[in-house]
Each structure stands twice: as structure tokens, then as C-alpha cells.
C-alpha positions in Angstrom: 255.7 -68.9 173.3 252.4 -70.6 174.3 253.6 -73.7 173.5 256.6 -73.1 175.6 254.7 -72.3 178.6 252.1 -75.4 177.9 255.5 -77.5 178.1 256.4 -75.7 181.2 253.2 -76.3 182.8 252.8 -80.0 181.6 256.3 -81.3 183.4 257.7 -78.7 185.9 255.7 -78.0 189.7 252.6 -75.8 190.0 254.6 -73.7 193.1 257.5 -72.8 190.3 256.2 -69.4 190.3 256.7 -67.2 187.1 256.4 -63.6 186.2 253.8 -62.0 184.2 250.3 -62.8 182.0 252.5 -63.9 179.2 256.0 -65.0 180.4 259.0 -64.3 178.7 261.5 -66.4 177.5 264.8 -64.6 177.8 267.4 -65.8 175.2 270.3 -63.6 175.2 271.6 -61.0 177.0 274.5 -58.3 177.0 275.8 -55.5 179.4 272.3 -54.3 180.9 270.3 -55.3 178.2 268.0 -59.2 177.6 266.3 -59.9 174.7 263.1 -62.3 174.3 262.5 -64.5 172.2 260.5 -62.4 169.8 263.4 -60.0 169.3 262.2 -57.8 171.9 265.0 -55.4 173.9 264.8 -55.0 177.3 266.5 -53.2 180.1 267.2 -55.1 182.8 266.5 -54.2 186.4 266.5 -57.3 188.5 269.7 -59.1 187.2 268.3 -62.6 187.5 267.1 -62.1 191.0 270.4 -60.1 192.0 272.8 -62.6 190.3 274.1 -60.9 186.9 276.5 -58.7 189.5 278.4 -56.9 186.8 276.9 -57.6 183.3 275.3 -59.6 180.8 277.6 -61.3 178.8 280.5 -59.6 180.5 283.7 -60.7 177.8 285.9 -61.5 180.9 283.8 -63.8 182.5 282.6 -65.8 179.3 286.5 -66.4 178.3 286.8 -67.5 181.7 284.6 -70.2 181.8 285.4 -71.0 177.9 289.0 -71.2 178.9 288.4 -73.3 182.1 285.8 -75.5 180.8 288.5 -76.0 177.8 290.7 -77.8 180.5 288.7 -79.2 182.9 285.2 -79.3 184.3 284.8 -81.1 187.1 286.7 -82.2 189.5 284.9 -82.3 193.1 286.6 -81.2 196.6 288.5 -84.4 196.9 291.4 -82.9 195.0 293.2 -79.6 194.9 291.6 -77.4 193.2 293.5 -74.6 191.9 290.7 -71.7 190.9 288.7 -73.1 194.2 291.6 -71.9 196.6 292.5 -68.8 194.7 288.9 -67.4 194.7 288.7 -68.6 198.7 291.6 -66.3 199.2 290.0 -63.5 197.5 286.7 -64.2 199.6 288.3 -64.6 202.9 290.6 -61.5 202.7 287.3 -59.5 201.9 285.4 -60.7 204.5 286.7 -59.1 207.1 286.4 -62.0 209.5 290.0 -63.2 210.8 291.8 -66.4 209.7 289.1 -66.7 207.5 288.0 -70.1 206.0 285.5 -70.7 203.3 283.4 -73.5 202.2 281.5 -73.4 198.6 278.2 -74.5 197.7 276.4 -74.1 194.9 273.3 -71.9 195.7 273.0 -69.4 198.9 269.8 -72.1 200.4 272.6 -74.4 200.5 275.2 -71.9 201.8 272.4 -71.0 204.8 271.7 -74.5 205.2 275.9 -75.4 205.8 275.9 -72.1 208.0 273.2 -73.3 210.7 274.9 -76.7 210.8 277.9 -75.2 211.8 276.1 -73.1 214.2 274.5 -75.5 215.7 277.5 -78.1 215.9 279.7 -75.3 217.5 277.1 -74.6 219.8 276.9 -78.3 221.0 273.4 -79.0 219.4 271.4 -76.2 220.2 268.5 -76.3 218.1 267.2 -72.8 218.6 267.4 -69.8 216.0 266.5 -66.4 216.0 265.6 -64.9 212.8 263.6 -61.4 211.9 260.2 -61.2 211.3 259.6 -60.7 207.1 263.1 -62.5 206.4 263.6 -65.1 203.8 266.7 -67.6 203.7 265.9 -70.3 201.3 264.0 -73.2 199.8 265.8 -76.0 202.0 263.9 -78.1 204.8 266.2 -76.2 207.3 266.0 -72.7 205.7 262.4 -72.5 204.7 262.4 -73.5 208.8 264.0 -70.6 209.3 261.8 -67.8 207.3 260.2 -65.2 208.7 257.6 -64.6 205.7 254.5 -67.1 205.4 254.4 -66.5 201.0 257.8 -68.4 200.8 257.4 -71.5 204.1 255.1 -74.1 203.0 255.5 -75.8 205.6 255.4 -75.6 209.6 257.7 -78.1 209.8 261.3 -77.8 210.9 264.3 -79.5 212.4 265.1 -75.8 214.4 262.9 -74.5 216.6 263.0 -70.4 215.2 262.3 -67.7 217.6 261.6 -64.3 215.6 262.4 -60.5 216.8 261.5 -57.7 215.4 264.2 -55.4 213.4 263.8 -56.1 209.3 261.2 -54.0 208.8 261.6 -50.3 209.5 258.3 -48.5 207.8 255.4 -50.8 209.7 254.9 -52.2 212.8 254.5 -51.5 216.1 258.0 -49.3 216.3 257.5 -47.7 213.0 256.5 -44.4 214.5 259.5 -44.0 216.6 262.8 -42.2 215.6 265.9 -44.7 214.7 267.5 -44.9 218.4 264.5 -45.3 219.9 263.6 -48.0 217.4 267.0 -49.9 218.0 266.0 -49.8 221.7 262.8 -51.3 221.4 264.0 -54.4 219.4 267.2 -54.9 221.4 264.0 -55.1 224.1 262.2 -57.3 222.5 265.2 -59.6 221.7 266.1 -60.0 225.4 262.5 -60.7 226.6 262.8 -63.8 223.6 266.1 -64.8 225.5 264.5 -64.5 228.7 261.2 -66.7 227.4 264.3 -69.7 226.7 267.0 -71.3 227.3 270.1 -69.7 225.8 272.3 -72.1 226.1 269.6 -74.0 223.7 270.3 -70.7 221.0 273.3 -71.3 218.6 272.8 -68.1 216.4 271.1 -65.4 215.0 270.6 -65.2 211.2 270.0 -62.2 209.3 269.9 -60.2 206.5 271.4 -56.3 206.2 268.5 -55.9 203.8 265.8 -58.3 203.9 265.5 -59.4 200.1 262.3 -61.4 199.4 261.2 -58.9 202.1 260.7 -56.2 199.3 264.5 -54.5 200.4 263.5 -53.3 204.0 266.3 -52.8 206.4 266.9 -52.0 209.9 268.2 -48.3 210.8 272.2 -48.3 210.5 273.6 -50.3 213.7 270.8 -52.5 215.0 272.7 -55.9 214.2 275.8 -54.3 216.1 273.1 -53.5 219.4 271.9 -57.1 218.5 275.4 -58.4 218.8 276.1 -57.4 222.1 273.2 -59.3 223.7 274.3 -62.2 221.7 278.1 -62.1 223.0 276.6 -61.9 226.5 274.9 -65.7 225.8 277.9 -66.8 223.4 275.3 -67.2 220.4 276.9 -66.3 217.1 275.5 -64.2 214.6 275.1 -65.6 210.8 275.1 -62.0 208.5 273.0 -63.4 205.6 274.8 -61.2 202.5 273.3 -63.1 199.7 271.9 -60.1 198.2 274.0 -57.5 200.1 277.1 -59.2 199.2 279.6 -57.5 197.3 279.1 -53.9 197.0 275.3 -53.6 196.0 274.9 -51.5 198.8 276.9 -48.8 197.6 278.5 -47.4 200.6 279.6 -50.9 201.8 280.9 -53.9 200.8 279.1 -56.4 202.7 275.8 -55.3 204.1 277.1 -56.1 207.9 279.7 -53.3 207.5 276.7 -50.6 208.4 276.5 -52.4 211.5 280.0 -52.7 212.5 280.1 -51.2 216.1 281.9 -53.8 217.0 283.7 -56.2 214.2 282.3 -59.1 211.9 279.5 -61.6 211.9 280.6 -65.0 213.1 279.6 -66.3 210.2 278.8 -64.8 206.9 277.5 -66.7 204.0 277.2 -65.3 200.0 275.9 -66.6 196.6 274.3 -64.9 193.6 276.8 -61.9 192.3 279.7 -63.8 193.1 278.9 -66.3 189.9 277.4 -63.3 187.4 274.8 -66.4 186.8 277.1 -69.7 187.6 276.0 -71.4 190.4 278.3 -70.6 193.7 277.4 -70.0 197.1 279.3 -69.9 200.0 280.2 -69.7 204.2 283.0 -67.6 205.5 283.9 -68.5 209.5 286.8 -68.0 211.6 288.8 -71.8 211.9 287.4 -72.3 215.6 283.9 -72.6 213.9 284.3 -73.7 210.5 286.8 -76.8 211.8 283.9 -77.7 214.4 282.3 -80.6 212.4 284.0 -84.2 213.6 282.8 -86.0 210.8 283.3 -86.0 207.1 282.1 -83.9 204.5 282.8 -82.9 201.0 280.9 -81.3 197.9 280.8 -82.8 194.8 279.9 -79.5 192.8 280.7 -76.5 195.3 283.9 -75.3 194.5 283.5 -76.1 190.5 286.8 -75.3 188.9 284.9 -73.9 185.8 282.2 -71.7 188.5 285.8 -70.8 190.2 287.0 -69.6 187.4 284.2 -67.4 186.4 283.4 -66.5 190.1 287.2 -65.5 190.3 287.0 -63.0 187.0 283.6 -61.4 188.1 285.0 -60.5 191.8 288.5 -58.9 189.5 286.4 -56.9 187.3 284.2 -55.6 190.1 287.0 -54.7 192.2 289.0 -53.0 189.2 286.2 -51.5 187.9 284.7 -49.6 191.2 281.1 -51.0 190.7 280.7 -50.4 194.4 281.6 -46.7 193.2 279.2 -46.9 190.9 276.6 -48.6 193.0 276.8 -45.6 195.2 276.8 -42.9 192.7 274.2 -44.2 190.3 271.8 -45.6 192.8 271.8 -42.6 195.2 270.9 -40.8 191.7 268.4 -43.5 190.9 266.6 -43.3 194.3 266.4 -39.3 194.3 265.0 -39.4 190.5 262.6 -42.3 191.7 261.3 -40.3 195.0 260.9 -37.2 193.2 258.6 -39.0 189.8 256.3 -40.5 192.5 255.7 -37.9 195.1 252.6 -37.3 193.4 251.3 -41.0 193.0 249.2 -42.1 196.1 249.8 -45.9 195.3 253.5 -45.3 196.1 254.1 -45.6 199.9 258.0 -45.4 199.8 261.1 -45.5 197.7 263.6 -46.9 200.1 266.8 -48.8 199.4 270.6 -47.8 199.5 273.3 -48.0 196.1 271.3 -50.5 193.5 269.4 -52.2 195.8 265.8 -50.2 195.8 262.3 -50.8 197.1 259.6 -48.9 195.6 256.4 -50.3 198.1 253.0 -49.9 196.8 249.7 -49.5 198.4 245.9 -49.1 198.3 244.1 -46.2 198.9 243.5 -46.7 202.6 247.1 -47.4 202.9 246.9 -51.2 203.0 249.6 -53.3 201.1 249.2 -53.6 197.6 250.1 -57.0 196.0 247.5 -55.9 193.2 249.1 -52.7 192.3 252.5 -54.2 192.3 251.6 -56.4 190.1 250.3 -54.1 187.6 253.2 -52.5 188.1 255.6 -55.5 186.7 253.5 -56.2 183.8 253.2 -51.9 182.9 257.0 -52.2 183.4 257.3 -54.9 180.6 255.2 -53.6 178.6 257.5 -50.1 178.6 260.9 -52.3 177.9 261.4 -52.7 181.9 261.9 -56.0 184.0 261.8 -55.3 187.9 261.2 -58.0 190.5 258.5 -58.0 193.3 258.7 -58.9 196.8 257.4 -58.4 200.4 255.2 -60.3 202.7 251.8 -58.6 200.5 253.9 -59.2 197.1 253.3 -54.6 197.2 257.0 -53.9 196.4 258.8 -53.7 193.6 262.4 -55.0 193.6 264.9 -52.9 191.5 268.7 -54.2 191.2 270.2 -53.6 188.1 273.8 -55.2 187.3 276.3 -52.8 188.8 277.6 -51.2 185.8 274.7 -49.4 185.2 275.4 -46.1 183.7 273.5 -43.0 184.6 271.8 -42.7 181.0 270.7 -46.6 181.7 269.5 -45.1 185.0 267.6 -42.0 184.0 265.7 -44.2 181.0 264.6 -46.9 183.3 263.5 -44.8 185.7 261.3 -42.6 182.9 260.0 -46.1 182.0 259.0 -47.1 185.6 257.7 -43.8 186.2 255.1 -44.0 183.4 254.1 -47.7 184.5 253.3 -46.5 188.2 251.2 -43.7 186.5 249.5 -46.1 184.6 248.8 -48.4 188.1 247.8 -44.9 189.6 245.1 -44.1 186.5 243.9 -47.9 187.4 243.6 -47.7 190.9 242.3 -44.6 191.3 239.5 -45.7 188.6 239.1 -49.3 190.5 238.4 -46.7 193.6 235.9 -44.0 192.2 233.8 -46.9 190.9 233.6 -48.9 194.4 232.4 -45.3 196.1 229.9 -44.9 193.5 228.7 -49.0 194.6 228.8 -48.5 198.1 226.7 -44.7 197.4 224.3 -46.7 195.7 223.6 -49.4 197.7 223.4 -46.5 200.8 221.0 -45.0 198.5 218.9 -48.1 197.5 218.8 -48.8 201.7 217.8 -45.4 202.9 214.9 -45.6 199.8 213.5 -48.6 200.7 213.4 -52.4 199.7 214.4 -53.0 196.5 213.0 -55.5 194.3 
């Protein structure tokens, strides 16, 4: 492993993040478990960043991939592609968007990039985008420019002008003390104020994650985006729902995250990726015909809609629906959230356990209540030592991200909760020791000062 890490560092960018002090090589997986190069088994509560949606090595998906690869692997969108048409039909019917059209990409970043192209073209060259603070929409030049999280924005340059509004973070910020209804009112007032400071005709769209993924699984109260939609409609501004992490039933209560805000219908554009391919590279954007067909120049996708990835998506989606994994996410996820809340109730280092379905965030804090990336880093390491893999996010890197495959069993949820509880107890002990040492050092310094100069 040390040799592989050295080779990694020699040929890959320094900014390509790796988890753990001793980086992990995963060699194979099955169900909700993965194994490392030393043969140790881990319960996977992150699924390759919310991408292994159903299960590792799901037989239905691997069979579909193998059979399609045996026929033809690649053709491009210049030719008719039966698996692409079939998956597009399924996604369109599930999207909730009338007369939906689907354009496939290879990633969520590319999907959001395409949505921005469509929105700005449809709005006749409008170059401004509304985005939520603490958001993340990808790592391309255009999507970095609309990401409201400085930890993931390596440049301030952008082809677009981005206007950031409140609403993505419920538990922090100037409106955190307000009840939900007043929180929504304050955020809507903020949106109106932002629009009053610019030319609304220059604003193409609002893009928003119903639950902010990289942001630490934070979410606004249900109904906020619907309230935003009313304001957007007054100006003809489009709404893009970034469902890269929230789609396909992960939140349990809904198939899409936007449905928690569905007071006045679906978004104008919907982007997706990650889970639909169960590890294969699939992304896409969905829109009605007026928006989707607004481009007046040629456009294709060399790899978007690949026959192999489309076959995987079809098999994966069929398995998800036939086995009601959305319902499983609701049931098992609800139990897991309550179990984690009970387990961490006596740990001051845990500020909040939040989420819905199998999209759960655990926010960690210092003794003074400030965000603690240090504690989250420790928790990541200790959980691994227990045999559990989780993710990390939040603007300060202080939130654990829990997003296992949607087929997670109750027994596995309980096992994972026990592992995470043990890890967090170790974090609490370490934070308490550090705080006690800090207080003692402070007292010693004060005592030395009061006693006169110390030689």
C-alpha cells in the first residue's frame, strides 16, 4: 500500500484528495460491504460518494453490463441507441416534467454544465445565475463558478455572474433561530432583495440542491424552493433542481428531492448522476421540449448515453423500483437517524444529527460550538478502525456524511450505528482531553502573569 501511495503521489495532482492518513485501496465489494488490499472487510456507509445506490456487485447490473459489452461497447449519439432510448423513456416518465426530454452525460458536473448552457440560451444570453450559499455543483469551470462553498472553489473566475442567496443551511446563519415559516419568509425576502439589485432579465436560473451534499447534508425547510419558484416565475427565471445526490429515492420520502417543495409543480430542469449507474458513469439533464430544444447549433455526446452504461442504468433502476428501495430508505433510514440521535445525545462534540432517508449528516463541533473539522477528521479515522466507511463534508469539513446503498438492512444499520457510536465516543474523549489541556495551560499562563515576570 505504501508503494501504491508513493506511485499515486508521483503521477497524480496534489489536489486530488484522499481519505485517511494511511489511504485505503478498495479491491472488491459485495452488497453493502467492501474489502481492502489487506483483506479487511468494511461496512460501506458512503457508497463511493453516494454512487453505489443499490449494492456492490449487484448481479442484475453486472449481468446487464457483461451482456451489452459482448454485443457493442460504444457507438456515440450519432447513431440510434436502443438502451439510451429506453432509459430516457424511464427517466422522463419518472421526472415529473411534462413532455420531458433527456440528455445523457458522463457525470453530474457535466449534467449541471449542460443545464447552465440550456438555461442561459433559453433566457437569450442571460449571464447571471442564482445559487444557494454552501452549495456544490461540480468541478468544471462553469460549475465551480456557481459553487457557494469556498473549500471547493479553486478560482473566482467564471463565465457567469453568480448571485448567492440564503436558504441552504437551516442550522446556522442569520435566520437559524427563526421557526420554519419565518425562515422561509426571510429567505424569500432575501431573494427579492437580491433580484432588486440586478436586472432580472439578466438572470437565467436558480440552481439548488434540495439537500446540499458536499455542504454536509444540510437542507432548508420543506416548501422553500416552491416559495422561491413563485418569485422566479414573476421574472421568467428558470429553476434547476440539482438531484445528483438526492435523486432516485435516497431521501426516502420522495423519489426526487424537489418533491419536498412541490407546491407548484416540478422544476424547469432537473439534473441527475451518481446512483443511477451504480458505479457506471451516467449523468443527465431533463427538461421540457421548449427548454431542451432551444439550442440552435449542433451538439452531440461522444460518451454520454454509452450502450454499456445505459444497460447498467436500466438494470439498476429496474432493481430499485421492483424492490422498493425508496421505501427501504425511508424505513431503515428513519431507524438509523433515531438510533444515531440516541447514541450521540450525551456527546457534546455532536452538534446535530440531521437528514432524511439514507442521507444523514452528523455535524461536529468544538467545545465552544464552532465547527470542528478536526473532530470530523478523527471520526473518519476512528470509524475506519471500527470497520465502517463514512464520508465528510461541510464548508469547514466538520460534518460526517452517511449514505449507504439503499438496500441496507436493519441489522446492518444497527451494526453501523454501533461502530459510529464507538468512533464518536473516542472523538469525544480526545476533544475533552485537548480542551482540558488547553484550560490548564491557560490557567498556568495567568498564574505566571499574576505572580510577576517569569524568567
